[in-house]
C-alpha positions in Angstrom: -11.7 -23.1 6.3 -11.1 -19.4 7.4 -12.9 -16.4 6.0 -14.2 -13.1 6.3 -17.1 -11.7 5.8 -17.2 -7.9 4.9 -20.9 -6.4 5.5 -20.1 -2.9 4.5 -16.9 -1.2 3.2 -16.8 2.1 1.7 -15.7 2.8 -1.9 -12.4 4.9 -0.1 -11.2 2.2 2.1 -11.9 -0.6 -1.0 -9.6 1.5 -3.3 -7.0 2.1 -0.7 -6.5 -1.7 -0.2 -6.4 -1.9 -3.9 -3.2 0.9 -3.7 -1.5 -1.2 -1.2 -1.7 -4.2 -3.2 -0.7 -2.3 -6.1 2.3 -0.7 -4.2 3.3 -4.4 -2.8 3.7 -5.2 -6.6 5.4 -2.3 -7.8 7.8 -3.3 -5.0 7.8 -6.8 -6.1 9.0 -5.3 -9.6 11.6 -3.2 -8.4 9.7 -0.2 -9.4 10.0 2.2 -6.5 9.0 5.7 -8.0 6.0 4.0 -8.8 5.5 2.6 -5.6 6.1 5.8 -3.9 3.7 7.3 -6.0 1.0 5.5 -5.6 1.6 5.6 -1.4 1.7 9.6 -1.7 -2.2 9.2 -2.9 -3.3 7.4 0.1 -5.4 9.0 2.5 -2.8 10.5 5.3 -5.1 8.2 7.8 -4.2 4.8 6.5 0.0 5.8 7.6 -1.2 5.0 11.0 -1.6 1.4 9.7 1.2 -1.2 10.1 0.9 -2.7 6.7 1.5 0.8 5.2 3.8 2.0 7.3 5.8 -1.6 6.3 5.0 -0.7 2.6 6.4 2.9 3.1 10.0 1.0 4.3 10.0 -1.1 1.9 10.0 2.0 -0.9 12.4 3.9 1.0 15.1 1.3 1.1 14.1 0.3 -2.1 14.7 4.1 -3.2 17.6 4.3 -1.5 19.2 1.1 -3.1 19.0 2.9 -7.5 
């Protein structure tokens, strides 16, 4: 069984992870404007993350198809 033990996570990091999950749900539902709004709320430091860059590309692709 695989598990991760987290000793400490800041409230800001927790909120960022929740925002990324919300962005993924918005993308899956085709709600690209809402996903883009969530992306704008993220701390710019998160844009160095591969996950956020991937989400951003998916949102931009979705917006260009509309």
